mmCIF file as Biopython writes it, N, C-alpha, C and O atoms, coordinates in Angstrom:
data_model
#
loop_
_atom_site.group_PDB
_atom_site.id
_atom_site.type_symbol
_atom_site.label_atom_id
_atom_site.label_alt_id
_atom_site.label_comp_id
_atom_site.label_asym_id
_atom_site.label_entity_id
_atom_site.label_seq_id
_atom_site.pdbx_PDB_ins_code
_atom_site.Cartn_x
_atom_site.Cartn_y
_atom_site.Cartn_z
_atom_site.occupancy
_atom_site.B_iso_or_equiv
_atom_site.auth_seq_id
_atom_site.auth_asym_id
_atom_site.pdbx_PDB_model_num
ATOM 1   N N  . MET A ? 1  ? -13.078 4.999   -1.818  1.0 0.0 1  A 1 
ATOM 2   C CA . MET A ? 1  ? -12.852 3.968   -2.472  1.0 0.0 1  A 1 
ATOM 3   C C  . MET A ? 1  ? -11.927 3.849   -3.847  1.0 0.0 1  A 1 
ATOM 4   O O  . MET A ? 1  ? -11.164 2.957   -4.218  1.0 0.0 1  A 1 
ATOM 5   N N  . THR A ? 2  ? -12.205 4.777   -4.291  1.0 0.0 2  A 1 
ATOM 6   C CA . THR A ? 2  ? -11.030 4.825   -5.683  1.0 0.0 2  A 1 
ATOM 7   C C  . THR A ? 2  ? -9.644  5.276   -4.973  1.0 0.0 2  A 1 
ATOM 8   O O  . THR A ? 2  ? -8.673  4.652   -5.401  1.0 0.0 2  A 1 
ATOM 9   N N  . VAL A ? 3  ? -9.442  5.971   -4.251  1.0 0.0 3  A 1 
ATOM 10  C CA . VAL A ? 3  ? -8.089  5.991   -3.820  1.0 0.0 3  A 1 
ATOM 11  C C  . VAL A ? 3  ? -7.473  4.630   -3.500  1.0 0.0 3  A 1 
ATOM 12  O O  . VAL A ? 3  ? -6.394  4.377   -4.036  1.0 0.0 3  A 1 
ATOM 13  N N  . LEU A ? 4  ? -8.009  3.753   -2.718  1.0 0.0 4  A 1 
ATOM 14  C CA . LEU A ? 4  ? -7.626  2.598   -2.474  1.0 0.0 4  A 1 
ATOM 15  C C  . LEU A ? 4  ? -7.573  1.859   -3.647  1.0 0.0 4  A 1 
ATOM 16  O O  . LEU A ? 4  ? -6.422  1.507   -3.906  1.0 0.0 4  A 1 
ATOM 17  N N  . VAL A ? 5  ? -8.340  1.527   -4.386  1.0 0.0 5  A 1 
ATOM 18  C CA . VAL A ? 5  ? -7.798  1.155   -5.686  1.0 0.0 5  A 1 
ATOM 19  C C  . VAL A ? 5  ? -6.915  1.591   -6.404  1.0 0.0 5  A 1 
ATOM 20  O O  . VAL A ? 5  ? -6.096  0.730   -6.726  1.0 0.0 5  A 1 
ATOM 21  N N  . ILE A ? 6  ? -6.707  2.740   -6.856  1.0 0.0 6  A 1 
ATOM 22  C CA . ILE A ? 6  ? -5.632  3.405   -7.316  1.0 0.0 6  A 1 
ATOM 23  C C  . ILE A ? 6  ? -4.164  3.010   -6.671  1.0 0.0 6  A 1 
ATOM 24  O O  . ILE A ? 6  ? -3.200  2.472   -7.217  1.0 0.0 6  A 1 
ATOM 25  N N  . PHE A ? 7  ? -4.304  3.379   -5.587  1.0 0.0 7  A 1 
ATOM 26  C CA . PHE A ? 7  ? -3.103  2.674   -4.680  1.0 0.0 7  A 1 
ATOM 27  C C  . PHE A ? 7  ? -2.856  1.295   -4.700  1.0 0.0 7  A 1 
ATOM 28  O O  . PHE A ? 7  ? -1.651  1.057   -4.784  1.0 0.0 7  A 1 
ATOM 29  N N  . VAL A ? 8  ? -3.434  0.494   -4.662  1.0 0.0 8  A 1 
ATOM 30  C CA . VAL A ? 8  ? -3.273  -0.871  -4.557  1.0 0.0 8  A 1 
ATOM 31  C C  . VAL A ? 8  ? -2.556  -1.131  -6.395  1.0 0.0 8  A 1 
ATOM 32  O O  . VAL A ? 8  ? -1.487  -1.685  -6.653  1.0 0.0 8  A 1 
ATOM 33  N N  . ILE A ? 9  ? -3.314  -0.674  -7.173  1.0 0.0 9  A 1 
ATOM 34  C CA . ILE A ? 9  ? -2.888  -0.773  -8.491  1.0 0.0 9  A 1 
ATOM 35  C C  . ILE A ? 9  ? -1.324  -0.492  -8.778  1.0 0.0 9  A 1 
ATOM 36  O O  . ILE A ? 9  ? -0.495  -1.219  -9.325  1.0 0.0 9  A 1 
ATOM 37  N N  . VAL A ? 10 ? -1.168  1.041   -8.131  1.0 0.0 10 A 1 
ATOM 38  C CA . VAL A ? 10 ? 0.108   1.470   -8.261  1.0 0.0 10 A 1 
ATOM 39  C C  . VAL A ? 10 ? 1.143   0.867   -7.715  1.0 0.0 10 A 1 
ATOM 40  O O  . VAL A ? 10 ? 2.264   0.801   -8.220  1.0 0.0 10 A 1 
ATOM 41  N N  . TYR A ? 11 ? 0.751   0.338   -6.507  1.0 0.0 11 A 1 
ATOM 42  C CA . TYR A ? 11 ? 1.795   -0.395  -5.710  1.0 0.0 11 A 1 
ATOM 43  C C  . TYR A ? 11 ? 2.038   -1.537  -6.208  1.0 0.0 11 A 1 
ATOM 44  O O  . TYR A ? 11 ? 3.223   -1.840  -6.068  1.0 0.0 11 A 1 
ATOM 45  N N  . ALA A ? 12 ? 1.386   -2.348  -6.762  1.0 0.0 12 A 1 
ATOM 46  C CA . ALA A ? 12 ? 1.411   -3.718  -7.368  1.0 0.0 12 A 1 
ATOM 47  C C  . ALA A ? 12 ? 2.319   -3.586  -8.867  1.0 0.0 12 A 1 
ATOM 48  O O  . ALA A ? 12 ? 3.081   -4.446  -9.308  1.0 0.0 12 A 1 
ATOM 49  N N  . PHE A ? 13 ? 2.035   -2.412  -9.418  1.0 0.0 13 A 1 
ATOM 50  C CA . PHE A ? 13 ? 2.840   -2.129  -10.558 1.0 0.0 13 A 1 
ATOM 51  C C  . PHE A ? 13 ? 4.616   -1.930  -10.030 1.0 0.0 13 A 1 
ATOM 52  O O  . PHE A ? 13 ? 5.615   -2.545  -10.405 1.0 0.0 13 A 1 
ATOM 53  N N  . VAL A ? 14 ? 4.491   -1.032  -9.223  1.0 0.0 14 A 1 
ATOM 54  C CA . VAL A ? 14 ? 5.729   -0.573  -8.561  1.0 0.0 14 A 1 
ATOM 55  C C  . VAL A ? 14 ? 6.564   -1.514  -8.102  1.0 0.0 14 A 1 
ATOM 56  O O  . VAL A ? 14 ? 7.753   -1.591  -8.411  1.0 0.0 14 A 1 
ATOM 57  N N  . ALA A ? 15 ? 5.849   -2.406  -7.202  1.0 0.0 15 A 1 
ATOM 58  C CA . ALA A ? 15 ? 6.563   -3.504  -6.310  1.0 0.0 15 A 1 
ATOM 59  C C  . ALA A ? 15 ? 7.111   -4.548  -7.285  1.0 0.0 15 A 1 
ATOM 60  O O  . ALA A ? 15 ? 8.197   -5.095  -7.095  1.0 0.0 15 A 1 
ATOM 61  N N  . MET A ? 16 ? 6.026   -4.901  -8.733  1.0 0.0 16 A 1 
ATOM 62  C CA . MET A ? 16 ? 6.427   -5.914  -9.570  1.0 0.0 16 A 1 
ATOM 63  C C  . MET A ? 16 ? 7.888   -5.447  -10.292 1.0 0.0 16 A 1 
ATOM 64  O O  . MET A ? 16 ? 8.891   -6.154  -10.399 1.0 0.0 16 A 1 
ATOM 65  N N  . VAL A ? 17 ? 7.696   -3.889  -10.811 1.0 0.0 17 A 1 
ATOM 66  C CA . VAL A ? 17 ? 8.866   -3.485  -11.569 1.0 0.0 17 A 1 
ATOM 67  C C  . VAL A ? 17 ? 10.220  -3.529  -10.833 1.0 0.0 17 A 1 
ATOM 68  O O  . VAL A ? 17 ? 11.258  -3.898  -11.382 1.0 0.0 17 A 1 
ATOM 69  N N  . ILE A ? 18 ? 10.126  -3.095  -9.451  1.0 0.0 18 A 1 
ATOM 70  C CA . ILE A ? 18 ? 11.236  -3.163  -8.542  1.0 0.0 18 A 1 
ATOM 71  C C  . ILE A ? 18 ? 11.862  -4.623  -8.487  1.0 0.0 18 A 1 
ATOM 72  O O  . ILE A ? 18 ? 13.078  -4.807  -8.452  1.0 0.0 18 A 1 
ATOM 73  N N  . GLY A ? 19 ? 11.046  -5.507  -8.484  1.0 0.0 19 A 1 
ATOM 74  C CA . GLY A ? 19 ? 11.451  -6.914  -7.967  1.0 0.0 19 A 1 
ATOM 75  C C  . GLY A ? 19 ? 11.942  -7.266  -9.093  1.0 0.0 19 A 1 
ATOM 76  O O  . GLY A ? 19 ? 13.079  -7.739  -9.067  1.0 0.0 19 A 1 
ATOM 77  N N  . ASP A ? 20 ? 11.164  -7.130  -10.548 1.0 0.0 20 A 1 
ATOM 78  C CA . ASP A ? 20 ? 12.009  -7.453  -11.511 1.0 0.0 20 A 1 
ATOM 79  C C  . ASP A ? 20 ? 13.310  -7.055  -12.318 1.0 0.0 20 A 1 
ATOM 80  O O  . ASP A ? 20 ? 13.943  -7.676  -13.172 1.0 0.0 20 A 1 
ATOM 81  N N  . MET A ? 21 ? 13.470  -5.944  -11.816 1.0 0.0 21 A 1 
ATOM 82  C CA . MET A ? 21 ? 15.015  -5.160  -12.186 1.0 0.0 21 A 1 
ATOM 83  C C  . MET A ? 21 ? 15.956  -5.613  -11.197 1.0 0.0 21 A 1 
ATOM 84  O O  . MET A ? 21 ? 17.150  -5.730  -11.474 1.0 0.0 21 A 1 
ATOM 85  N N  . THR A ? 22 ? 15.483  -5.880  -10.043 1.0 0.0 22 A 1 
ATOM 86  C CA . THR A ? 22 ? 16.722  -6.005  -8.963  1.0 0.0 22 A 1 
ATOM 87  C C  . THR A ? 22 ? 16.812  -7.626  -8.456  1.0 0.0 22 A 1 
ATOM 88  O O  . THR A ? 22 ? 17.723  -8.089  -7.768  1.0 0.0 22 A 1 
ATOM 89  N N  . MET A ? 23 ? 15.834  -8.243  -8.885  1.0 0.0 23 A 1 
ATOM 90  C CA . MET A ? 23 ? 15.778  -9.696  -8.119  1.0 0.0 23 A 1 
ATOM 91  C C  . MET A ? 23 ? 16.103  -10.715 -9.489  1.0 0.0 23 A 1 
ATOM 92  O O  . MET A ? 23 ? 15.920  -11.918 -9.301  1.0 0.0 23 A 1 
ATOM 93  N N  . GLN A ? 24 ? 16.491  -10.351 -10.609 1.0 0.0 24 A 1 
ATOM 94  C CA . GLN A ? 24 ? 16.890  -11.039 -11.447 1.0 0.0 24 A 1 
ATOM 95  C C  . GLN A ? 24 ? 18.077  -12.124 -11.360 1.0 0.0 24 A 1 
ATOM 96  O O  . GLN A ? 24 ? 17.793  -13.237 -11.803 1.0 0.0 24 A 1 
ATOM 97  N N  . THR A ? 25 ? 19.153  -11.967 -10.930 1.0 0.0 25 A 1 
ATOM 98  C CA . THR A ? 25 ? 20.076  -12.713 -10.276 1.0 0.0 25 A 1 
ATOM 99  C C  . THR A ? 25 ? 20.292  -13.124 -8.951  1.0 0.0 25 A 1 
ATOM 100 O O  . THR A ? 25 ? 21.251  -13.758 -8.512  1.0 0.0 25 A 1 
ATOM 101 N N  . ALA A ? 26 ? 19.160  -12.638 -8.273  1.0 0.0 26 A 1 
ATOM 102 C CA . ALA A ? 26 ? 19.118  -13.244 -6.832  1.0 0.0 26 A 1 
ATOM 103 C C  . ALA A ? 26 ? 18.758  -14.772 -6.461  1.0 0.0 26 A 1 
ATOM 104 O O  . ALA A ? 26 ? 18.414  -15.462 -7.420  1.0 0.0 26 A 1 
ATOM 105 N N  . SER A ? 27 ? 18.782  -15.192 -5.599  1.0 0.0 27 A 1 
ATOM 106 C CA . SER A ? 27 ? 18.464  -16.739 -5.352  1.0 0.0 27 A 1 
ATOM 107 C C  . SER A ? 27 ? 16.937  -16.752 -4.984  1.0 0.0 27 A 1 
ATOM 108 O O  . SER A ? 27 ? 16.278  -15.831 -4.502  1.0 0.0 27 A 1 
ATOM 109 N N  . SER A ? 28 ? 16.521  -18.067 -5.342  1.0 0.0 28 A 1 
ATOM 110 C CA . SER A ? 28 ? 15.145  -17.970 -5.104  1.0 0.0 28 A 1 
ATOM 111 C C  . SER A ? 28 ? 14.542  -17.853 -3.939  1.0 0.0 28 A 1 
ATOM 112 O O  . SER A ? 28 ? 13.328  -17.651 -3.902  1.0 0.0 28 A 1 
ATOM 113 N N  . VAL A ? 29 ? 15.235  -17.952 -2.892  1.0 0.0 29 A 1 
ATOM 114 C CA . VAL A ? 29 ? 14.899  -17.446 -1.451  1.0 0.0 29 A 1 
ATOM 115 C C  . VAL A ? 29 ? 14.944  -16.065 -1.081  1.0 0.0 29 A 1 
ATOM 116 O O  . VAL A ? 29 ? 14.371  -15.598 -0.097  1.0 0.0 29 A 1 
ATOM 117 N N  . ILE A ? 30 ? 15.773  -15.302 -2.053  1.0 0.0 30 A 1 
ATOM 118 C CA . ILE A ? 30 ? 15.915  -13.894 -1.599  1.0 0.0 30 A 1 
ATOM 119 C C  . ILE A ? 30 ? 14.608  -13.373 -2.427  1.0 0.0 30 A 1 
ATOM 120 O O  . ILE A ? 30 ? 13.935  -12.460 -1.949  1.0 0.0 30 A 1 
ATOM 121 N N  . ARG A ? 31 ? 14.283  -13.928 -3.590  1.0 0.0 31 A 1 
ATOM 122 C CA . ARG A ? 31 ? 13.021  -13.669 -4.530  1.0 0.0 31 A 1 
ATOM 123 C C  . ARG A ? 31 ? 11.789  -13.974 -3.796  1.0 0.0 31 A 1 
ATOM 124 O O  . ARG A ? 31 ? 10.768  -13.304 -3.956  1.0 0.0 31 A 1 
ATOM 125 N N  . PHE A ? 32 ? 11.852  -14.826 -3.114  1.0 0.0 32 A 1 
ATOM 126 C CA . PHE A ? 32 ? 10.509  -15.418 -2.587  1.0 0.0 32 A 1 
ATOM 127 C C  . PHE A ? 32 ? 10.288  -14.447 -1.181  1.0 0.0 32 A 1 
ATOM 128 O O  . PHE A ? 32 ? 9.174   -14.115 -0.774  1.0 0.0 32 A 1 
ATOM 129 N N  . ALA A ? 33 ? 11.185  -14.184 -0.730  1.0 0.0 33 A 1 
ATOM 130 C CA . ALA A ? 33 ? 11.253  -13.259 0.806   1.0 0.0 33 A 1 
ATOM 131 C C  . ALA A ? 33 ? 10.672  -11.910 -0.058  1.0 0.0 33 A 1 
ATOM 132 O O  . ALA A ? 33 ? 9.551   -11.503 0.246   1.0 0.0 33 A 1 
ATOM 133 N N  . TYR A ? 34 ? 11.343  -11.296 -1.008  1.0 0.0 34 A 1 
ATOM 134 C CA . TYR A ? 34 ? 11.096  -9.789  -1.509  1.0 0.0 34 A 1 
ATOM 135 C C  . TYR A ? 34 ? 9.733   -10.210 -1.870  1.0 0.0 34 A 1 
ATOM 136 O O  . TYR A ? 34 ? 9.018   -9.810  -0.952  1.0 0.0 34 A 1 
ATOM 137 N N  . PHE A ? 35 ? 8.905   -10.909 -2.884  1.0 0.0 35 A 1 
ATOM 138 C CA . PHE A ? 35 ? 7.602   -10.892 -2.785  1.0 0.0 35 A 1 
ATOM 139 C C  . PHE A ? 35 ? 6.916   -10.962 -1.977  1.0 0.0 35 A 1 
ATOM 140 O O  . PHE A ? 35 ? 5.947   -10.203 -1.943  1.0 0.0 35 A 1 
ATOM 141 N N  . ALA A ? 36 ? 7.136   -11.911 -0.983  1.0 0.0 36 A 1 
ATOM 142 C CA . ALA A ? 36 ? 6.169   -12.012 0.315   1.0 0.0 36 A 1 
ATOM 143 C C  . ALA A ? 36 ? 5.940   -10.808 0.991   1.0 0.0 36 A 1 
ATOM 144 O O  . ALA A ? 36 ? 4.823   -10.377 1.278   1.0 0.0 36 A 1 
ATOM 145 N N  . ILE A ? 37 ? 7.292   -10.130 1.307   1.0 0.0 37 A 1 
ATOM 146 C CA . ILE A ? 37 ? 7.104   -9.103  1.862   1.0 0.0 37 A 1 
ATOM 147 C C  . ILE A ? 37 ? 6.416   -7.899  1.271   1.0 0.0 37 A 1 
ATOM 148 O O  . ILE A ? 37 ? 5.576   -7.190  1.827   1.0 0.0 37 A 1 
ATOM 149 N N  . ALA A ? 38 ? 6.980   -7.766  -0.123  1.0 0.0 38 A 1 
ATOM 150 C CA . ALA A ? 38 ? 6.413   -6.673  -0.766  1.0 0.0 38 A 1 
ATOM 151 C C  . ALA A ? 38 ? 4.583   -6.970  -1.338  1.0 0.0 38 A 1 
ATOM 152 O O  . ALA A ? 38 ? 3.812   -6.113  -1.770  1.0 0.0 38 A 1 
ATOM 153 N N  . GLY A ? 39 ? 4.354   -8.230  -1.170  1.0 0.0 39 A 1 
ATOM 154 C CA . GLY A ? 39 ? 2.837   -8.578  -1.265  1.0 0.0 39 A 1 
ATOM 155 C C  . GLY A ? 39 ? 1.892   -8.472  0.112   1.0 0.0 39 A 1 
ATOM 156 O O  . GLY A ? 39 ? 0.677   -8.673  0.130   1.0 0.0 39 A 1 
ATOM 157 N N  . LEU A ? 40 ? 2.719   -8.112  1.257   1.0 0.0 40 A 1 
ATOM 158 C CA . LEU A ? 40 ? 2.015   -8.022  2.415   1.0 0.0 40 A 1 
ATOM 159 C C  . LEU A ? 40 ? 2.067   -6.380  2.904   1.0 0.0 40 A 1 
ATOM 160 O O  . LEU A ? 40 ? 1.292   -5.774  3.645   1.0 0.0 40 A 1 
ATOM 161 N N  . ALA A ? 41 ? 3.105   -5.978  2.300   1.0 0.0 41 A 1 
ATOM 162 C CA . ALA A ? 41 ? 3.427   -4.555  2.717   1.0 0.0 41 A 1 
ATOM 163 C C  . ALA A ? 41 ? 2.442   -3.591  2.558   1.0 0.0 41 A 1 
ATOM 164 O O  . ALA A ? 41 ? 2.265   -2.667  3.352   1.0 0.0 41 A 1 
ATOM 165 N N  . TRP A ? 42 ? 1.589   -3.847  1.224   1.0 0.0 42 A 1 
ATOM 166 C CA . TRP A ? 42 ? 0.343   -2.867  1.057   1.0 0.0 42 A 1 
ATOM 167 C C  . TRP A ? 42 ? -0.840  -3.005  2.027   1.0 0.0 42 A 1 
ATOM 168 O O  . TRP A ? 42 ? -1.880  -2.347  2.001   1.0 0.0 42 A 1 
ATOM 169 N N  . THR A ? 43 ? -0.542  -3.852  2.777   1.0 0.0 43 A 1 
ATOM 170 C CA . THR A ? 43 ? -1.939  -3.573  3.805   1.0 0.0 43 A 1 
ATOM 171 C C  . THR A ? 43 ? -1.832  -2.344  4.951   1.0 0.0 43 A 1 
ATOM 172 O O  . THR A ? 43 ? -2.804  -1.856  5.528   1.0 0.0 43 A 1 
ATOM 173 N N  . ILE A ? 44 ? -0.538  -1.986  5.132   1.0 0.0 44 A 1 
ATOM 174 C CA . ILE A ? 44 ? -0.286  -1.067  6.270   1.0 0.0 44 A 1 
ATOM 175 C C  . ILE A ? 44 ? -0.858  0.163   5.642   1.0 0.0 44 A 1 
ATOM 176 O O  . ILE A ? 44 ? -1.722  0.765   6.279   1.0 0.0 44 A 1 
ATOM 177 N N  . PRO A ? 45 ? -0.457  0.647   4.383   1.0 0.0 45 A 1 
ATOM 178 C CA . PRO A ? 45 ? -0.998  1.935   3.703   1.0 0.0 45 A 1 
ATOM 179 C C  . PRO A ? 45 ? -2.539  1.871   3.777   1.0 0.0 45 A 1 
ATOM 180 O O  . PRO A ? 45 ? -3.299  2.691   4.293   1.0 0.0 45 A 1 
ATOM 181 N N  . ALA A ? 46 ? -2.885  0.494   3.026   1.0 0.0 46 A 1 
ATOM 182 C CA . ALA A ? 46 ? -3.966  0.576   2.716   1.0 0.0 46 A 1 
ATOM 183 C C  . ALA A ? 46 ? -5.167  0.596   3.945   1.0 0.0 46 A 1 
ATOM 184 O O  . ALA A ? 46 ? -6.333  0.943   3.750   1.0 0.0 46 A 1 
ATOM 185 N N  . GLY A ? 47 ? -4.616  0.155   5.217   1.0 0.0 47 A 1 
ATOM 186 C CA . GLY A ? 47 ? -5.492  0.286   6.449   1.0 0.0 47 A 1 
ATOM 187 C C  . GLY A ? 47 ? -5.527  1.431   6.647   1.0 0.0 47 A 1 
ATOM 188 O O  . GLY A ? 47 ? -6.553  1.824   7.202   1.0 0.0 47 A 1 
ATOM 189 N N  . ALA A ? 48 ? -4.544  2.398   6.329   1.0 0.0 48 A 1 
ATOM 190 C CA . ALA A ? 48 ? -4.543  3.899   6.951   1.0 0.0 48 A 1 
ATOM 191 C C  . ALA A ? 48 ? -5.562  4.830   5.774   1.0 0.0 48 A 1 
ATOM 192 O O  . ALA A ? 48 ? -5.814  6.019   5.969   1.0 0.0 48 A 1 
ATOM 193 N N  . ILE A ? 49 ? -5.985  4.193   4.766   1.0 0.0 49 A 1 
ATOM 194 C CA . ILE A ? 49 ? -6.515  4.749   3.786   1.0 0.0 49 A 1 
ATOM 195 C C  . ILE A ? 49 ? -8.078  4.449   4.019   1.0 0.0 49 A 1 
ATOM 196 O O  . ILE A ? 49 ? -8.954  5.251   3.697   1.0 0.0 49 A 1 
ATOM 197 N N  . ILE A ? 50 ? -8.350  3.070   4.678   1.0 0.0 50 A 1 
ATOM 198 C CA . ILE A ? 50 ? -9.745  2.589   4.893   1.0 0.0 50 A 1 
ATOM 199 C C  . ILE A ? 50 ? -10.237 3.469   6.203   1.0 0.0 50 A 1 
ATOM 200 O O  . ILE A ? 50 ? -11.408 3.764   6.444   1.0 0.0 50 A 1 
ATOM 201 N N  . TRP A ? 51 ? -8.981  3.855   7.064   1.0 0.0 51 A 1 
ATOM 202 C CA . TRP A ? 51 ? -9.451  4.425   8.222   1.0 0.0 51 A 1 
ATOM 203 C C  . TRP A ? 51 ? -9.646  5.603   7.985   1.0 0.0 51 A 1 
ATOM 204 O O  . TRP A ? 51 ? -10.407 6.193   8.752   1.0 0.0 51 A 1 
ATOM 205 N N  . TRP A ? 52 ? -9.068  6.319   6.910   1.0 0.0 52 A 1 
ATOM 206 C CA . TRP A ? 52 ? -9.213  7.970   6.670   1.0 0.0 52 A 1 
ATOM 207 C C  . TRP A ? 52 ? -10.472 7.941   5.961   1.0 0.0 52 A 1 
ATOM 208 O O  . TRP A ? 52 ? -11.023 9.037   5.853   1.0 0.0 52 A 1 
ATOM 209 N N  . MET A ? 53 ? -11.307 6.512   5.236   1.0 0.0 53 A 1 
ATOM 210 C CA . MET A ? 53 ? -12.304 6.937   4.421   1.0 0.0 53 A 1 
ATOM 211 C C  . MET A ? 53 ? -13.372 6.670   5.472   1.0 0.0 53 A 1 
ATOM 212 O O  . MET A ? 53 ? -14.496 7.034   5.124   1.0 0.0 53 A 1 
ATOM 213 N N  . GLU A ? 54 ? -13.268 6.065   6.794   1.0 0.0 54 A 1 
ATOM 214 C CA . GLU A ? 54 ? -14.346 5.935   7.608   1.0 0.0 54 A 1 
ATOM 215 C C  . GLU A ? 54 ? -14.252 6.954   8.383   1.0 0.0 54 A 1 
ATOM 216 O O  . GLU A ? 54 ? -15.367 7.443   8.561   1.0 0.0 54 A 1 
ATOM 217 N N  . HIS A ? 55 ? -13.212 7.648   9.074   1.0 0.0 55 A 1 
ATOM 218 C CA . HIS A ? 55 ? -13.545 8.763   9.790   1.0 0.0 55 A 1 
ATOM 219 C C  . HIS A ? 55 ? -13.282 10.079  9.155   1.0 0.0 55 A 1 
ATOM 220 O O  . HIS A ? 55 ? -13.742 11.031  9.785   1.0 0.0 55 A 1 
ATOM 221 N N  . GLY A ? 56 ? -12.605 10.379  7.977   1.0 0.0 56 A 1 
ATOM 222 C CA . GLY A ? 56 ? -12.222 11.429  7.380   1.0 0.0 56 A 1 
ATOM 223 C C  . GLY A ? 56 ? -11.574 12.072  7.908   1.0 0.0 56 A 1 
ATOM 224 O O  . GLY A ? 56 ? -11.394 11.692  9.065   1.0 0.0 56 A 1 
ATOM 225 N N  . PHE A ? 57 ? -10.873 13.288  7.542   1.0 0.0 57 A 1 
ATOM 226 C CA . PHE A ? 57 ? -9.800  14.094  7.892   1.0 0.0 57 A 1 
ATOM 227 C C  . PHE A ? 57 ? -10.456 15.506  8.347   1.0 0.0 57 A 1 
ATOM 228 O O  . PHE A ? 57 ? -11.089 16.206  7.556   1.0 0.0 57 A 1 
ATOM 229 N N  . ARG A ? 58 ? -10.233 15.856  9.724   1.0 0.0 58 A 1 
ATOM 230 C CA . ARG A ? 58 ? -10.906 17.182  10.175  1.0 0.0 58 A 1 
ATOM 231 C C  . ARG A ? 58 ? -9.606  18.170  10.483  1.0 0.0 58 A 1 
ATOM 232 O O  . ARG A ? 58 ? -8.765  17.863  11.327  1.0 0.0 58 A 1 
ATOM 233 N N  . LEU A ? 59 ? -9.557  19.068  9.906   1.0 0.0 59 A 1 
ATOM 234 C CA . LEU A ? 59 ? -8.631  20.315  10.338  1.0 0.0 59 A 1 
ATOM 235 C C  . LEU A ? 59 ? -8.959  20.933  11.544  1.0 0.0 59 A 1 
ATOM 236 O O  . LEU A ? 59 ? -7.998  21.540  12.018  1.0 0.0 59 A 1 
ATOM 237 N N  . SER A ? 60 ? -10.003 20.991  12.221  1.0 0.0 60 A 1 
ATOM 238 C CA . SER A ? 60 ? -10.494 21.592  12.969  1.0 0.0 60 A 1 
ATOM 239 C C  . SER A ? 60 ? -10.841 20.503  14.272  1.0 0.0 60 A 1 
ATOM 240 O O  . SER A ? 60 ? -11.317 19.399  14.007  1.0 0.0 60 A 1 
ATOM 241 N N  . ARG A ? 61 ? -10.614 20.831  15.423  1.0 0.0 61 A 1 
ATOM 242 C CA . ARG A ? 61 ? -11.109 20.254  16.575  1.0 0.0 61 A 1 
ATOM 243 C C  . ARG A ? 61 ? -12.612 20.508  17.178  1.0 0.0 61 A 1 
ATOM 244 O O  . ARG A ? 61 ? -13.138 19.864  18.086  1.0 0.0 61 A 1 
ATOM 245 N N  . ARG A ? 62 ? -13.037 21.342  16.626  1.0 0.0 62 A 1 
ATOM 246 C CA . ARG A ? 62 ? -14.403 21.804  16.804  1.0 0.0 62 A 1 
ATOM 247 C C  . ARG A ? 62 ? -15.648 20.885  16.400  1.0 0.0 62 A 1 
ATOM 248 O O  . ARG A ? 62 ? -15.766 20.391  15.278  1.0 0.0 62 A 1 
ATOM 249 N N  . PRO A ? 63 ? -16.627 20.700  17.517  1.0 0.0 63 A 1 
ATOM 250 C CA . PRO A ? 63 ? -17.382 19.571  16.938  1.0 0.0 63 A 1 
ATOM 251 C C  . PRO A ? 63 ? -18.724 20.228  15.907  1.0 0.0 63 A 1 
ATOM 252 O O  . PRO A ? 63 ? -19.318 21.303  15.977  1.0 0.0 63 A 1 
ATOM 253 N N  . ASP A ? 64 ? -18.844 19.283  15.140  1.0 0.0 64 A 1 
ATOM 254 C CA . ASP A ? 64 ? -19.764 19.890  14.100  1.0 0.0 64 A 1 
ATOM 255 C C  . ASP A ? 64 ? -21.196 20.301  14.666  1.0 0.0 64 A 1 
ATOM 256 O O  . ASP A ? 64 ? -21.798 19.912  15.666  1.0 0.0 64 A 1 
ATOM 257 N N  . ALA A ? 65 ? -21.595 21.402  13.487  1.0 0.0 65 A 1 
ATOM 258 C CA . ALA A ? 65 ? -22.932 21.926  14.167  1.0 0.0 65 A 1 
ATOM 259 C C  . ALA A ? 65 ? -23.975 20.956  13.444  1.0 0.0 65 A 1 
ATOM 260 O O  . ALA A ? 65 ? -23.943 20.399  12.347  1.0 0.0 65 A 1 
ATOM 261 N N  . ASP A ? 66 ? -24.984 20.969  14.557  1.0 0.0 66 A 1 
ATOM 262 C CA . ASP A ? 66 ? -25.973 20.074  14.086  1.0 0.0 66 A 1 
ATOM 263 C C  . ASP A ? 66 ? -27.370 21.105  13.440  1.0 0.0 66 A 1 
ATOM 264 O O  . ASP A ? 66 ? -28.369 20.564  12.967  1.0 0.0 66 A 1 
#
């Protein structure tokens, strides 16, 4: 859970800085498109992090001993 929160905070900050630095002279349509895409793009890696939190990462394929 902590990994997901840290990822979202860092991603939002980086997307905001990139958008601010590169989109100052762009048209409103381009800015809207960038922030719409950047605002939704975090869901793909966040989904992978959630999957990893639920299933875990196994280095071996042998079944767990009970």
